N, C-alpha and C positions, 0 to 999 in steps of 0.2 A: 505494500501499500501507499510504503514512503515513499517509492521506487514512481509511482505514478505520481501521485503528488510533484515530487521532484520535475518529472517531466509537464504537469501544467504550469507549474511555475516560468520553469523555462521558456515556453511557447507564449504564456505572457510576456517576458522579458521580452523574448524577441519579440512581437508586434508589439509591443510599446517603440522600441529602435527601432522600427519599420513606422511605425505612424509617425516618429518625432521627423527621422531623414523627411521623406515624403512630405509633409508639412514644410518644413525648410527650403527641399528643393521647389516645392511651389513659391516659394516666396521669393524666390527669384526674380530678376527679369526676366519676359518674355524673350529679348536677344540672347541672354544666356541659356536658356533654358535649351532653346533652339540650340546652341552651337554644344550643347553638350551631351544632344537627345533625348531633351528630358520634355513629354507631354502628357497631358492633364488626367488622362483615361489611366495612367500607372494605376492607378488604389483605387481602379474600381476592376481591374482586372485580375487582382492577388485574392487569395483567400486570407479572409483575417484568420481564424486561427484552425487550429490543425484537428477540430473537435466540436 
């Protein structure tokens, strides 16, 4: 059971980090987003959590 809880905790931490990174990339100017190949739909294509 402890192993399962650790996996859930790790999944939440990873999802939080991913949301934070997505938010930071979305705050960049449009020109820079285009230069690095970032598009607004990136967060919609992603599964939020693995469970």
